[in-house]
C-alpha positions in Angstrom: -21.2 -30.2 31.3 -19.3 -32.5 28.9 -21.1 -30.9 25.9 -19.9 -27.5 27.1 -16.3 -28.5 27.1 -16.7 -30.4 23.8 -18.2 -27.3 22.2 -15.6 -25.1 23.7 -12.7 -27.2 22.5 -14.3 -27.5 19.0 -14.6 -23.7 18.9 -11.0 -23.3 19.9 -9.9 -25.8 17.2 -11.9 -23.9 14.5 -10.5 -20.6 15.7 -6.9 -21.9 15.6 -7.5 -23.3 12.1 -8.9 -19.9 10.9 -6.0 -18.0 12.5 -3.6 -20.4 10.8 -5.1 -19.6 7.4 -4.8 -15.9 8.2 -1.1 -16.4 9.2 -0.4 -18.3 6.0 -2.0 -15.5 3.9 0.0 -12.8 5.8 3.2 -14.8 5.4 2.6 -15.2 1.6 2.0 -11.5 1.3 5.1 -10.6 3.2 7.1 -13.0 1.0 5.7 -11.5 -2.1 6.4 -7.9 -0.9 10.0 -8.9 0.0 10.5 -10.4 -3.5 9.1 -7.2 -5.1 11.4 -5.0 -3.1 14.4 -7.2 -4.1 13.5 -7.1 -7.8 13.0 -3.3 -7.6 16.4 -2.9 -5.9 18.1 -5.2 -8.4 16.5 -3.2 -11.3 17.7 0.1 -9.9 21.3 -1.2 -10.2 21.1 -0.2 -13.9 22.0 3.5 -14.3 19.7 3.9 -17.2 16.8 2.4 -15.3 17.5 4.5 -12.3 17.5 7.7 -14.3 14.2 6.8 -16.0 12.6 6.1 -12.7 13.9 9.2 -11.1 12.7 11.3 -14.0 9.3 9.7 -13.9 9.0 10.6 -10.2 10.1 14.2 -10.9 7.6 14.5 -13.7 4.8 13.2 -11.4 5.8 15.7 -8.7 5.8 18.6 -11.2 2.3 17.6 -12.4 1.0 17.4 -8.8 2.5 20.9 -8.0 0.9 22.4 -11.1 -2.4 20.9 -10.2 -2.2 22.3 -6.7 -1.2 25.7 -8.1 -4.3 25.7 -10.5 -6.6 24.7 -7.6 -5.1 27.5 -5.4 -5.6 30.0 -8.3 -9.2 28.9 -8.6 -9.8 29.5 -4.9 -8.2 32.9 -5.2 -10.4 33.8 -8.2 -13.5 32.6 -6.3 -12.6 34.6 -3.2 -12.1 37.8 -5.3 -15.4 37.3 -7.0 -17.2 37.3 -3.6 -16.0 40.8 -2.7 
């Protein structure tokens, strides 16, 4: 019976230590993400930087839209070929 409790408490100790490592890793990740958000927000304070980022996002959206349009046209052509 004593061995049962000894093993149970040892298991709980190991589990608590493992969970502590997980918590430390999650806290470090949250801290890094928070720092990254802060640096991004600080960088966006510059009007030139903001314009460049916004233009890059618009260019990416345009490229994605053109890709979807080409895929749709290929599906239309394939459907017309089956008739």
